[in-house]
Structure formats: C-alpha cells, structure tokens
Short mmCIF file of the C-alpha atoms (twelve columns), coordinates in Angstrom:
data_MODEL
# 
_entry.id   MODEL 
# 
loop_
_atom_site.group_PDB 
_atom_site.id 
_atom_site.type_symbol 
_atom_site.label_atom_id 
_atom_site.label_alt_id 
_atom_site.label_comp_id 
_atom_site.label_asym_id 
_atom_site.label_seq_id 
_atom_site.Cartn_x 
_atom_site.Cartn_y 
_atom_site.Cartn_z 
_atom_site.pdbx_PDB_model_num 
ATOM 1   C CA . MET A 1   -19.499 0.425   11.260  1 
ATOM 2   C CA . ALA A 2   -19.361 3.400   8.861   1 
ATOM 3   C CA . LYS A 3   -16.573 3.565   6.343   1 
ATOM 4   C CA . THR A 4   -13.604 5.580   7.538   1 
ATOM 5   C CA . ALA A 5   -13.097 9.126   6.287   1 
ATOM 6   C CA . VAL A 6   -9.366  8.852   7.011   1 
ATOM 7   C CA . ARG A 7   -7.236  8.929   3.861   1 
ATOM 8   C CA . PHE A 8   -3.885  7.275   3.275   1 
ATOM 9   C CA . LYS A 9   -2.026  10.587  3.374   1 
ATOM 10  C CA . ASP A 10  -3.669  11.297  6.755   1 
ATOM 11  C CA . SER A 11  -2.376  7.962   8.048   1 
ATOM 12  C CA . VAL A 12  1.133   8.737   6.817   1 
ATOM 13  C CA . ALA A 13  1.143   12.183  8.451   1 
ATOM 14  C CA . GLU A 14  -0.193  10.824  11.749  1 
ATOM 15  C CA . PHE A 15  2.290   7.944   11.646  1 
ATOM 16  C CA . GLU A 16  5.191   10.376  11.295  1 
ATOM 17  C CA . ARG A 17  3.872   12.554  14.143  1 
ATOM 18  C CA . LEU A 18  3.534   9.595   16.501  1 
ATOM 19  C CA . ARG A 19  6.934   8.236   15.553  1 
ATOM 20  C CA . LYS A 20  8.534   11.587  16.390  1 
ATOM 21  C CA . ASP A 21  6.664   11.766  19.703  1 
ATOM 22  C CA . ILE A 22  7.828   8.270   20.636  1 
ATOM 23  C CA . ALA A 23  11.447  9.080   19.731  1 
ATOM 24  C CA . ALA A 24  11.175  12.211  21.907  1 
ATOM 25  C CA . ARG A 25  9.737   10.056  24.743  1 
ATOM 26  C CA . ARG A 26  6.373   11.837  24.742  1 
ATOM 27  C CA . PHE A 27  4.178   8.885   25.627  1 
ATOM 28  C CA . ALA A 28  0.397   8.578   25.963  1 
ATOM 29  C CA . PRO A 29  -1.209  6.269   28.538  1 
ATOM 30  C CA . VAL A 30  -3.184  4.400   25.841  1 
ATOM 31  C CA . TYR A 31  -2.453  3.654   22.185  1 
ATOM 32  C CA . LEU A 32  -5.124  2.188   19.946  1 
ATOM 33  C CA . LEU A 33  -3.411  1.275   16.666  1 
ATOM 34  C CA . MET A 34  -6.045  -0.001  14.256  1 
ATOM 35  C CA . GLY A 35  -6.851  -0.481  10.598  1 
ATOM 36  C CA . GLU A 36  -6.164  -2.462  7.442   1 
ATOM 37  C CA . GLU A 37  -2.513  -1.572  6.749   1 
ATOM 38  C CA . SER A 38  -0.361  -3.605  9.139   1 
ATOM 39  C CA . TYR A 39  2.975   -1.919  8.314   1 
ATOM 40  C CA . PHE A 40  2.252   1.304   10.221  1 
ATOM 41  C CA . ILE A 41  0.737   -0.572  13.166  1 
ATOM 42  C CA . ASP A 42  3.702   -2.947  13.484  1 
ATOM 43  C CA . THR A 43  6.257   -0.152  13.114  1 
ATOM 44  C CA . LEU A 44  4.666   2.015   15.818  1 
ATOM 45  C CA . CYS A 45  4.231   -0.974  18.126  1 
ATOM 46  C CA . ASP A 46  7.896   -1.952  17.683  1 
ATOM 47  C CA . ALA A 47  8.966   1.642   18.360  1 
ATOM 48  C CA . LEU A 48  6.969   1.756   21.599  1 
ATOM 49  C CA . ALA A 49  8.183   -1.694  22.667  1 
ATOM 50  C CA . SER A 50  11.833  -0.733  22.221  1 
ATOM 51  C CA . THR A 51  11.698  2.872   23.493  1 
ATOM 52  C CA . ILE A 52  9.533   3.175   26.616  1 
ATOM 53  C CA . LEU A 53  11.598  0.824   28.789  1 
ATOM 54  C CA . THR A 54  15.252  -0.086  28.811  1 
ATOM 55  C CA . PRO A 55  16.120  -3.712  27.934  1 
ATOM 56  C CA . ALA A 56  16.645  -4.472  31.629  1 
ATOM 57  C CA . GLU A 57  13.265  -2.948  32.573  1 
ATOM 58  C CA . GLN A 58  11.476  -4.834  29.809  1 
ATOM 59  C CA . SER A 59  12.212  -8.141  31.523  1 
ATOM 60  C CA . PHE A 60  10.090  -7.114  34.524  1 
ATOM 61  C CA . ASN A 61  7.635   -4.519  33.279  1 
ATOM 62  C CA . GLN A 62  6.770   -5.257  29.646  1 
ATOM 63  C CA . ILE A 63  4.162   -7.895  28.857  1 
ATOM 64  C CA . THR A 64  2.962   -8.885  25.369  1 
ATOM 65  C CA . VAL A 65  -0.234  -10.885 24.958  1 
ATOM 66  C CA . TYR A 66  -2.171  -12.035 21.902  1 
ATOM 67  C CA . GLY A 67  -5.878  -11.565 21.360  1 
ATOM 68  C CA . LYS A 68  -6.663  -15.192 20.600  1 
ATOM 69  C CA . ASP A 69  -4.952  -16.360 23.821  1 
ATOM 70  C CA . THR A 70  -6.506  -13.925 26.288  1 
ATOM 71  C CA . ASP A 71  -9.586  -11.824 26.996  1 
ATOM 72  C CA . ALA A 72  -10.400 -8.252  28.011  1 
ATOM 73  C CA . ALA A 73  -10.652 -9.059  31.728  1 
ATOM 74  C CA . GLN A 74  -7.104  -10.457 31.819  1 
ATOM 75  C CA . VAL A 75  -5.768  -7.390  29.985  1 
ATOM 76  C CA . VAL A 76  -7.502  -5.075  32.462  1 
ATOM 77  C CA . ASN A 77  -5.943  -6.975  35.387  1 
ATOM 78  C CA . LEU A 78  -2.488  -6.710  33.806  1 
ATOM 79  C CA . CYS A 79  -2.917  -2.966  33.295  1 
ATOM 80  C CA . ARG A 80  -3.798  -2.442  36.947  1 
ATOM 81  C CA . GLN A 81  -0.579  -4.001  38.209  1 
ATOM 82  C CA . MET A 82  2.147   -1.742  39.557  1 
ATOM 83  C CA . PRO A 83  5.547   -1.714  37.841  1 
ATOM 84  C CA . MET A 84  8.478   -3.487  39.507  1 
ATOM 85  C CA . MET A 85  11.559  -1.330  40.042  1 
ATOM 86  C CA . GLY A 86  10.606  1.194   37.369  1 
ATOM 87  C CA . ALA A 87  8.323   4.086   36.479  1 
ATOM 88  C CA . HIS A 88  6.203   2.323   33.855  1 
ATOM 89  C CA . GLU A 89  4.579   -0.956  33.049  1 
ATOM 90  C CA . VAL A 90  3.928   -1.607  29.322  1 
ATOM 91  C CA . ILE A 91  1.121   -3.911  28.218  1 
ATOM 92  C CA . ILE A 92  1.027   -4.742  24.498  1 
ATOM 93  C CA . VAL A 93  -1.992  -6.511  23.024  1 
ATOM 94  C CA . LYS A 94  -1.242  -7.893  19.567  1 
ATOM 95  C CA . GLU A 95  -3.895  -9.237  17.163  1 
ATOM 96  C CA . ALA A 96  -6.502  -7.463  19.295  1 
ATOM 97  C CA . GLN A 97  -9.136  -8.044  16.602  1 
ATOM 98  C CA . GLN A 98  -9.285  -11.584 18.039  1 
ATOM 99  C CA . LEU A 99  -9.634  -10.407 21.652  1 
ATOM 100 C CA . ARG A 100 -12.794 -11.652 23.346  1 
ATOM 101 C CA . ASN A 101 -15.074 -8.905  24.705  1 
ATOM 102 C CA . ILE A 102 -12.753 -6.129  23.583  1 
ATOM 103 C CA . ASP A 103 -15.349 -3.486  24.491  1 
ATOM 104 C CA . LYS A 104 -14.812 -4.405  28.152  1 
ATOM 105 C CA . LEU A 105 -11.401 -2.760  27.965  1 
ATOM 106 C CA . ALA A 106 -13.466 0.370   28.560  1 
ATOM 107 C CA . LEU A 107 -13.444 -0.674  32.238  1 
ATOM 108 C CA . TYR A 108 -9.764  0.287   32.204  1 
ATOM 109 C CA . THR A 109 -9.555  3.043   29.569  1 
ATOM 110 C CA . SER A 110 -12.230 5.069   31.383  1 
ATOM 111 C CA . LYS A 111 -9.566  5.727   34.042  1 
ATOM 112 C CA . PRO A 112 -6.111  4.545   32.933  1 
ATOM 113 C CA . GLN A 113 -3.433  4.024   35.543  1 
ATOM 114 C CA . PRO A 114 -0.671  6.687   35.333  1 
ATOM 115 C CA . SER A 115 2.130   4.118   35.583  1 
ATOM 116 C CA . THR A 116 0.774   1.855   32.800  1 
ATOM 117 C CA . ILE A 117 1.065   2.316   29.042  1 
ATOM 118 C CA . LEU A 118 -1.397  0.148   27.110  1 
ATOM 119 C CA . VAL A 119 -0.768  -0.557  23.410  1 
ATOM 120 C CA . VAL A 120 -3.614  -2.216  21.504  1 
ATOM 121 C CA . CYS A 121 -2.847  -3.430  17.957  1 
ATOM 122 C CA . HIS A 122 -6.144  -4.067  16.160  1 
ATOM 123 C CA . LYS A 123 -5.490  -5.124  12.557  1 
ATOM 124 C CA . GLU A 124 -7.648  -5.905  9.500   1 
ATOM 125 C CA . ARG A 125 -10.365 -3.448  10.462  1 
ATOM 126 C CA . GLY A 126 -11.044 -0.582  12.837  1 
ATOM 127 C CA . VAL A 127 -12.702 -0.549  16.245  1 
ATOM 128 C CA . ASP A 128 -16.315 0.666   16.307  1 
ATOM 129 C CA . ARG A 129 -16.095 4.442   16.760  1 
ATOM 130 C CA . ARG A 130 -19.418 4.459   18.583  1 
ATOM 131 C CA . SER A 131 -18.081 2.236   21.369  1 
ATOM 132 C CA . ALA A 132 -17.090 3.550   24.781  1 
ATOM 133 C CA . PHE A 133 -13.692 1.864   24.366  1 
ATOM 134 C CA . TYR A 134 -12.894 3.823   21.184  1 
ATOM 135 C CA . LYS A 135 -14.117 7.129   22.612  1 
ATOM 136 C CA . GLN A 136 -12.131 6.684   25.820  1 
ATOM 137 C CA . CYS A 137 -8.951  5.797   23.909  1 
ATOM 138 C CA . ALA A 138 -9.379  8.954   21.841  1 
ATOM 139 C CA . ALA A 139 -9.955  11.030  24.982  1 
ATOM 140 C CA . ALA A 140 -7.219  9.520   27.165  1 
ATOM 141 C CA . GLY A 141 -4.527  8.662   24.633  1 
ATOM 142 C CA . GLU A 142 -3.781  8.196   20.942  1 
ATOM 143 C CA . VAL A 143 -5.925  6.542   18.285  1 
ATOM 144 C CA . PHE A 144 -4.130  5.804   15.033  1 
ATOM 145 C CA . GLU A 145 -6.006  4.517   11.986  1 
ATOM 146 C CA . SER A 146 -3.887  2.776   9.375   1 
ATOM 147 C CA . VAL A 147 -5.320  3.028   5.853   1 
ATOM 148 C CA . ARG A 148 -4.107  1.063   2.842   1 
ATOM 149 C CA . PRO A 149 -2.889  3.114   -0.118  1 
ATOM 150 C CA . ARG A 150 -4.635  3.225   -3.470  1 
ATOM 151 C CA . ASP A 151 -2.651  2.303   -6.571  1 
ATOM 152 C CA . TYR A 152 -1.773  5.915   -7.370  1 
ATOM 153 C CA . GLU A 153 -0.661  6.654   -3.787  1 
ATOM 154 C CA . ILE A 154 1.969   3.948   -3.447  1 
ATOM 155 C CA . GLY A 155 4.497   5.582   -5.804  1 
ATOM 156 C CA . PRO A 156 4.782   8.904   -3.930  1 
ATOM 157 C CA . TRP A 157 4.933   7.058   -0.597  1 
ATOM 158 C CA . LEU A 158 7.726   4.801   -1.869  1 
ATOM 159 C CA . GLY A 159 9.661   7.832   -3.103  1 
ATOM 160 C CA . GLU A 160 9.441   9.417   0.359   1 
ATOM 161 C CA . PHE A 161 10.294  6.104   2.049   1 
ATOM 162 C CA . VAL A 162 13.486  5.780   0.002   1 
ATOM 163 C CA . SER A 163 14.291  9.495   0.336   1 
ATOM 164 C CA . ALA A 164 14.190  9.192   4.138   1 
ATOM 165 C CA . ARG A 165 17.009  6.666   3.767   1 
ATOM 166 C CA . GLY A 166 19.147  9.080   1.776   1 
ATOM 167 C CA . LEU A 167 18.521  7.805   -1.756  1 
ATOM 168 C CA . LYS A 168 16.277  8.436   -4.747  1 
ATOM 169 C CA . ILE A 169 14.329  5.894   -6.796  1 
ATOM 170 C CA . ASP A 170 13.612  6.072   -10.521 1 
ATOM 171 C CA . ALA A 171 10.048  6.074   -11.821 1 
ATOM 172 C CA . LYS A 172 10.621  2.796   -13.670 1 
ATOM 173 C CA . ALA A 173 12.041  1.136   -10.555 1 
ATOM 174 C CA . VAL A 174 8.948   2.235   -8.611  1 
ATOM 175 C CA . GLN A 175 6.698   0.828   -11.327 1 
ATOM 176 C CA . MET A 176 8.540   -2.498  -11.382 1 
ATOM 177 C CA . LEU A 177 8.239   -2.925  -7.621  1 
ATOM 178 C CA . THR A 178 4.581   -1.943  -7.402  1 
ATOM 179 C CA . ASP A 179 3.607   -4.014  -10.448 1 
ATOM 180 C CA . GLN A 180 5.198   -7.075  -8.893  1 
ATOM 181 C CA . ILE A 181 4.243   -6.571  -5.243  1 
ATOM 182 C CA . GLY A 182 1.124   -4.407  -5.468  1 
ATOM 183 C CA . CYS A 183 0.181   -1.980  -2.702  1 
ATOM 184 C CA . ASP A 184 1.346   -4.139  0.207   1 
ATOM 185 C CA . ILE A 185 3.531   -1.652  2.098   1 
ATOM 186 C CA . SER A 186 4.939   -4.310  4.423   1 
ATOM 187 C CA . LYS A 187 6.247   -6.367  1.503   1 
ATOM 188 C CA . ILE A 188 7.542   -3.308  -0.361  1 
ATOM 189 C CA . SER A 189 9.367   -1.973  2.707   1 
ATOM 190 C CA . ASN A 190 10.954  -5.397  3.304   1 
ATOM 191 C CA . GLU A 191 12.172  -5.567  -0.301  1 
ATOM 192 C CA . VAL A 192 13.558  -2.020  -0.143  1 
ATOM 193 C CA . ASP A 193 15.322  -2.675  3.159   1 
ATOM 194 C CA . LYS A 194 16.953  -5.809  1.709   1 
ATOM 195 C CA . LEU A 195 17.860  -3.877  -1.424  1 
ATOM 196 C CA . LEU A 196 19.533  -1.093  0.562   1 
ATOM 197 C CA . LEU A 197 21.732  -3.638  2.305   1 
ATOM 198 C CA . ALA A 198 22.796  -5.111  -1.024  1 
ATOM 199 C CA . LEU A 199 23.487  -1.867  -2.920  1 
ATOM 200 C CA . PRO A 200 27.155  -0.920  -3.473  1 
ATOM 201 C CA . ALA A 201 28.532  1.813   -1.223  1 
ATOM 202 C CA . GLY A 202 27.988  5.284   -2.631  1 
ATOM 203 C CA . THR A 203 24.806  4.446   -4.540  1 
ATOM 204 C CA . LYS A 204 22.653  7.566   -4.795  1 
ATOM 205 C CA . SER A 205 19.667  6.356   -6.793  1 
ATOM 206 C CA . ILE A 206 17.802  3.038   -7.138  1 
ATOM 207 C CA . THR A 207 17.287  2.140   -10.808 1 
ATOM 208 C CA . ASP A 208 15.482  -0.573  -12.745 1 
ATOM 209 C CA . ALA A 209 18.833  -2.355  -13.087 1 
ATOM 210 C CA . HIS A 210 19.122  -2.548  -9.285  1 
ATOM 211 C CA . ILE A 211 15.594  -3.981  -9.049  1 
ATOM 212 C CA . GLU A 212 16.443  -6.628  -11.635 1 
ATOM 213 C CA . GLN A 213 19.773  -7.525  -10.030 1 
ATOM 214 C CA . TYR A 214 18.885  -7.503  -6.336  1 
ATOM 215 C CA . VAL A 215 15.111  -8.046  -6.166  1 
ATOM 216 C CA . GLY A 216 14.900  -10.469 -9.065  1 
ATOM 217 C CA . ILE A 217 12.261  -8.667  -11.130 1 
ATOM 218 C CA . SER A 218 13.095  -8.614  -14.832 1 
ATOM 219 C CA . LYS A 219 13.376  -5.120  -16.272 1 
ATOM 220 C CA . GLU A 220 12.296  -6.463  -19.660 1 
ATOM 221 C CA . TYR A 221 9.459   -8.781  -18.679 1 
ATOM 222 C CA . ASN A 222 7.032   -6.994  -16.375 1 
ATOM 223 C CA . ASN A 223 3.672   -5.226  -16.594 1 
ATOM 224 C CA . PHE A 224 5.311   -1.828  -16.987 1 
ATOM 225 C CA . GLU A 225 7.122   -2.984  -20.134 1 
ATOM 226 C CA . LEU A 226 4.056   -4.830  -21.442 1 
ATOM 227 C CA . CYS A 227 1.945   -1.681  -21.116 1 
ATOM 228 C CA . ASN A 228 4.650   0.331   -22.864 1 
ATOM 229 C CA . ALA A 229 4.781   -2.190  -25.717 1 
ATOM 230 C CA . VAL A 230 1.008   -2.121  -26.129 1 
ATOM 231 C CA . ALA A 231 0.898   1.680   -25.963 1 
ATOM 232 C CA . ALA A 232 3.578   1.863   -28.674 1 
ATOM 233 C CA . GLN A 233 1.709   -0.781  -30.739 1 
ATOM 234 C CA . GLN A 234 4.768   -3.041  -30.699 1 
ATOM 235 C CA . VAL A 235 3.010   -6.337  -31.352 1 
ATOM 236 C CA . GLU A 236 6.064   -8.606  -31.454 1 
ATOM 237 C CA . ARG A 237 7.507   -7.223  -28.212 1 
ATOM 238 C CA . ALA A 238 4.161   -7.435  -26.406 1 
ATOM 239 C CA . MET A 239 3.681   -11.068 -27.472 1 
ATOM 240 C CA . ARG A 240 7.240   -11.928 -26.365 1 
ATOM 241 C CA . ILE A 241 6.472   -10.537 -22.900 1 
ATOM 242 C CA . ALA A 242 3.160   -12.439 -22.871 1 
ATOM 243 C CA . ASP A 243 5.033   -15.680 -23.683 1 
ATOM 244 C CA . HIS A 244 7.362   -15.019 -20.727 1 
ATOM 245 C CA . PHE A 245 4.346   -14.425 -18.470 1 
ATOM 246 C CA . ALA A 246 2.809   -17.699 -19.690 1 
ATOM 247 C CA . ARG A 247 5.953   -19.572 -18.654 1 
ATOM 248 C CA . ASN A 248 5.976   -17.873 -15.230 1 
ATOM 249 C CA . PRO A 249 2.292   -17.551 -14.275 1 
ATOM 250 C CA . LYS A 250 2.877   -17.403 -10.511 1 
ATOM 251 C CA . ASP A 251 5.156   -14.375 -10.879 1 
ATOM 252 C CA . ASN A 252 2.821   -12.654 -13.344 1 
ATOM 253 C CA . PRO A 253 -0.845  -13.115 -12.347 1 
ATOM 254 C CA . LEU A 254 -3.222  -12.457 -15.236 1 
ATOM 255 C CA . LEU A 255 -5.564  -10.377 -13.070 1 
ATOM 256 C CA . VAL A 256 -2.750  -7.960  -12.157 1 
ATOM 257 C CA . THR A 257 -1.757  -7.618  -15.834 1 
ATOM 258 C CA . ILE A 258 -5.342  -6.893  -16.863 1 
ATOM 259 C CA . MET A 259 -5.628  -4.245  -14.151 1 
ATOM 260 C CA . ALA A 260 -2.422  -2.575  -15.400 1 
ATOM 261 C CA . LEU A 261 -3.721  -2.527  -18.984 1 
ATOM 262 C CA . PHE A 262 -7.139  -1.288  -17.886 1 
ATOM 263 C CA . ASN A 263 -5.604  1.582   -15.905 1 
ATOM 264 C CA . GLN A 264 -3.477  2.543   -18.908 1 
ATOM 265 C CA . PHE A 265 -6.364  2.605   -21.382 1 
ATOM 266 C CA . ARG A 266 -8.612  4.394   -18.910 1 
ATOM 267 C CA . ASP A 267 -5.995  7.149   -18.682 1 
ATOM 268 C CA . ILE A 268 -5.689  7.271   -22.483 1 
ATOM 269 C CA . PHE A 269 -9.475  7.612   -22.721 1 
ATOM 270 C CA . VAL A 270 -9.428  10.568  -20.308 1 
ATOM 271 C CA . VAL A 271 -6.623  12.349  -22.197 1 
ATOM 272 C CA . ASN A 272 -8.388  11.838  -25.516 1 
ATOM 273 C CA . TYR A 273 -11.648 13.140  -24.064 1 
ATOM 274 C CA . LEU A 274 -9.916  16.243  -22.725 1 
ATOM 275 C CA . GLY A 275 -8.417  16.744  -26.187 1 
ATOM 276 C CA . TRP A 276 -11.905 16.461  -27.715 1 
ATOM 277 C CA . LEU A 277 -13.217 19.083  -25.281 1 
ATOM 278 C CA . SER A 278 -10.347 21.352  -26.277 1 
ATOM 279 C CA . ARG A 279 -10.966 20.955  -30.022 1 
ATOM 280 C CA . ARG A 280 -14.766 20.969  -30.031 1 
ATOM 281 C CA . LYS A 281 -15.708 23.046  -27.010 1 
ATOM 282 C CA . GLY A 282 -12.798 25.454  -26.866 1 
ATOM 283 C CA . GLN A 283 -11.813 24.383  -23.360 1 
ATOM 284 C CA . PRO A 284 -8.082  24.766  -22.686 1 
ATOM 285 C CA . PHE A 285 -6.190  21.475  -22.636 1 
ATOM 286 C CA . PRO A 286 -4.702  20.989  -19.139 1 
ATOM 287 C CA . ASP A 287 -0.977  21.339  -18.601 1 
ATOM 288 C CA . ASP A 288 1.129   18.412  -17.386 1 
ATOM 289 C CA . MET A 289 0.831   19.332  -13.693 1 
ATOM 290 C CA . SER A 290 -2.965  19.514  -13.969 1 
ATOM 291 C CA . LEU A 291 -3.002  16.168  -15.779 1 
ATOM 292 C CA . MET A 292 -0.922  14.658  -12.974 1 
ATOM 293 C CA . ARG A 293 -3.682  15.560  -10.533 1 
ATOM 294 C CA . THR A 294 -6.475  14.440  -12.859 1 
ATOM 295 C CA . LEU A 295 -4.861  11.090  -13.659 1 
ATOM 296 C CA . LYS A 296 -3.514  10.692  -10.120 1 
ATOM 297 C CA . LYS A 297 0.045   10.115  -11.287 1 
ATOM 298 C CA . SER A 298 3.148   10.643  -9.207  1 
ATOM 299 C CA . ASN A 299 5.367   12.185  -11.904 1 
ATOM 300 C CA . VAL A 300 5.280   14.168  -15.137 1 
ATOM 301 C CA . TYR A 301 7.130   11.397  -16.982 1 
ATOM 302 C CA . ALA A 302 4.112   9.083   -16.652 1 
ATOM 303 C CA . VAL A 303 1.764   11.810  -17.893 1 
ATOM 304 C CA . ARG A 304 3.864   12.431  -21.009 1 
ATOM 305 C CA . GLU A 305 3.902   8.709   -21.780 1 
ATOM 306 C CA . ILE A 306 0.107   8.645   -21.662 1 
ATOM 307 C CA . LYS A 307 -0.163  11.710  -23.910 1 
ATOM 308 C CA . GLN A 308 2.087   10.036  -26.491 1 
ATOM 309 C CA . ALA A 309 0.020   6.832   -26.331 1 
ATOM 310 C CA . ALA A 310 -3.239  8.765   -26.720 1 
ATOM 311 C CA . VAL A 311 -2.120  9.919   -30.177 1 
ATOM 312 C CA . ARG A 312 -1.878  6.284   -31.306 1 
ATOM 313 C CA . TRP A 313 -5.112  5.079   -29.671 1 
ATOM 314 C CA . PRO A 314 -8.244  7.084   -30.573 1 
ATOM 315 C CA . ASN A 315 -11.196 6.721   -28.222 1 
ATOM 316 C CA . ARG A 316 -13.316 4.778   -30.721 1 
ATOM 317 C CA . ARG A 317 -10.749 1.966   -30.295 1 
ATOM 318 C CA . VAL A 318 -10.150 2.575   -26.595 1 
ATOM 319 C CA . PHE A 319 -13.846 2.234   -25.800 1 
ATOM 320 C CA . ASN A 320 -13.874 -1.259  -27.353 1 
ATOM 321 C CA . ILE A 321 -10.641 -2.183  -25.575 1 
ATOM 322 C CA . LEU A 322 -12.054 -1.241  -22.165 1 
ATOM 323 C CA . GLY A 323 -14.928 -3.613  -22.887 1 
ATOM 324 C CA . LEU A 324 -12.460 -6.365  -23.793 1 
ATOM 325 C CA . LEU A 325 -10.540 -5.817  -20.570 1 
ATOM 326 C CA . ARG A 326 -13.710 -6.142  -18.504 1 
ATOM 327 C CA . GLU A 327 -14.520 -9.364  -20.357 1 
ATOM 328 C CA . TYR A 328 -11.067 -10.822 -19.701 1 
ATOM 329 C CA . ASP A 329 -11.144 -9.629  -16.103 1 
ATOM 330 C CA . ALA A 330 -14.060 -12.028 -15.642 1 
ATOM 331 C CA . LYS A 331 -12.171 -14.777 -17.492 1 
ATOM 332 C CA . SER A 332 -9.142  -14.267 -15.234 1 
ATOM 333 C CA . LYS A 333 -11.464 -15.167 -12.365 1 
ATOM 334 C CA . GLY A 334 -12.541 -18.399 -14.072 1 
ATOM 335 C CA . ILE A 335 -15.723 -17.188 -15.769 1 
ATOM 336 C CA . GLY A 336 -16.186 -18.385 -19.363 1 
ATOM 337 C CA . THR A 337 -12.586 -19.368 -20.030 1 
ATOM 338 C CA . GLY A 338 -13.455 -22.308 -22.291 1 
ATOM 339 C CA . GLY A 339 -10.619 -24.264 -20.685 1 
ATOM 340 C CA . ALA A 340 -7.888  -21.796 -21.730 1 
ATOM 341 C CA . ASP A 341 -5.064  -21.164 -19.248 1 
ATOM 342 C CA . ASP A 342 -3.904  -17.686 -18.234 1 
ATOM 343 C CA . GLY A 343 -1.124  -17.586 -20.828 1 
ATOM 344 C CA . GLU A 344 -3.532  -18.370 -23.647 1 
ATOM 345 C CA . LEU A 345 -6.023  -15.824 -22.364 1 
ATOM 346 C CA . LEU A 346 -3.390  -13.079 -22.253 1 
ATOM 347 C CA . ARG A 347 -2.156  -13.766 -25.790 1 
ATOM 348 C CA . GLU A 348 -5.740  -13.840 -27.036 1 
ATOM 349 C CA . LEU A 349 -6.530  -10.557 -25.254 1 
ATOM 350 C CA . LEU A 350 -3.475  -8.782  -26.667 1 
ATOM 351 C CA . LEU A 351 -4.284  -9.830  -30.245 1 
ATOM 352 C CA . LYS A 352 -7.837  -8.539  -29.827 1 
ATOM 353 C CA . ILE A 353 -6.517  -5.246  -28.428 1 
ATOM 354 C CA . PHE A 354 -4.222  -4.727  -31.428 1 
ATOM 355 C CA . MET A 355 -7.085  -5.567  -33.791 1 
ATOM 356 C CA . ALA A 356 -9.650  -3.366  -32.041 1 
# 
C-alpha cells in the first residue's frame, strides 16, 4: 500500500471536526478509524460509544467485538440485525487489523443499514485504499486516518492540548515531557491528565517544577539540560548529568540522548551555514520567525538558544561531531561497543564532543 499523504496536522484537524460532529449528534452510518496513532482512534471510538446511545440503550443495542475473536461474516450479520427498543444499533470492531477477511465487510458497507452505526478501529496501519471496503466507507461514512507526529510537531500539539484544558505549558516543561516520553501521544495525554488532577487549584501554567514534582522527571537531569550544558560548553555539568544517566539507564536510554544531541547539532549546523551564506554571498540572514519554520521549532525561545550555541560551535567542529553522533548511534544499538555499557559510551561521547 502506498505511503499516506495525510500529515499529522491534517489528522488533528479531522479529529477535532469529527469530535464536534459526534458531540452535536451528527452521526455517519460507518466509521473507519485507522492508522498508526492509537490516541485519536481510541478517543473517537470512546466518544461514539458513550454518545450515540443512552446507558440503558447500550445494554441492548451496543455490541463490541475484537478482531482476533471474530471474522468479517459475523460482523456483517451483527450489522444487519434490527435494534431492540431504540432507533440505532451500534457495532464496534476493535483491533480490526486482526479481523479475518476484513475486505468482506464490503458486503455490508456497499449498502449500510440505516438503523446501524458501524465503528471499525484499525490500528497500527491503514486499510488498503484500493479496496472496495475502503472506498465504500469513504463514500457512505467517515474515514479517519490517524498519523503519528514528528518530533517537531509534538510540542505545538501539546501546547494546544493543555490550552484546551484552560492552562498554558512552559517550553521547558514541554521539552522535559517529550524528551522522557517521546512522541507517544497516548502516554503524554495520560501524564498530562494525571498532572492536571494533581495541580493546586488556581494553577494557570504548567512549569518544569510541576513536571519534576508530579510526573517525576528531574528538571536538572534530563536530555534538555544535557543539551543545554553541551551547547554552553559546560563540561563539568554535562558529565554530572551523564553520571546520573549512567545510574538510571532505563529512565535515560542512550539512543534517545544521542538523538537529542544530533538534532541540536544539526540545527547549529544549519544556523551556521545560513550565517556563512549571509557573510559570503550577501544573502539576508533569516529572522527568528523564519528560522522557526526552517528549523521546525515550536517557539522563538528555542531558536534563540540555537543561535547562541552556534556562536560557540563553528561548523568545522560541528561536522566532526555529527560524524561522532552517527558512530555512537550505531554503538547504542550494540554495534562495536567493545563491551562498554551505555553510561561509559555516553561519557566517552561527550568527552570526544568537547575535544572535537
């Protein structure tokens, strides 16, 4: 199947549209919720499951089945049943990527029953767009494709997610969460929801101190602070953080740290190159807003940090450091480690970076 052209921001916009439609009780006869990011699929499925029917009606007219325990023929038979004492019957198929002969659902979706609402949750990957089942879902109902965010997209999404709950979140708090959790929206949303319950009444903004206190991520020992220490050429501080990482390897995977350092030095390389073009070629150096777009950053604060670091790290050094980071990326995956553990590898890498 061809790679999707749907972008993360498209998924977010479509998710919000569908959520509003569901809240307004504008239902489609068929929902195909598919893709790699489970958070949006689960949230829409839960909204449909709790909104279409009343709790009393759900007992008679709402059926949930799982792909590994059923097949397409059984789902079609369920969809063709008439509701008992109600206007709608709701059939929810979870883990539909495990459903046997899923394409045979086209026997139903070619002519859906007006009284039935079918919800198909197909995670991990999308349904083949060339199939009759996909085309009929698109024609008769709603097809939603859930795309995972890229690293630079998670920060803006998290800001909007928190804003929708009436708060703000600091750039450093965002960085701490995403460094620790990555781009897994389900995990991030769970942590934020737990955090909101724990915050004192009247809190207006989530800070790094809140993350440290309620989520348990140290505001001193994390990849954000390590990158800052390296950028500022603070050798002692960087090695202290590396020692902490070595003592807590499960909480601080070496591969994630190397990716954070690589992204930082890649950005420094770009800023230095743009400065070279400005000095040597007479091209205007981009303003901060333009750099935000070029570097794919979510705030001006991050751009200014990179510009300050670029002054300390000329590209003749950065080029060598990027090579080192690729080398240690391989070592973090077990290639050519010479028996060194992750803590030793990180300390060794940092010393080589400072000496580059």
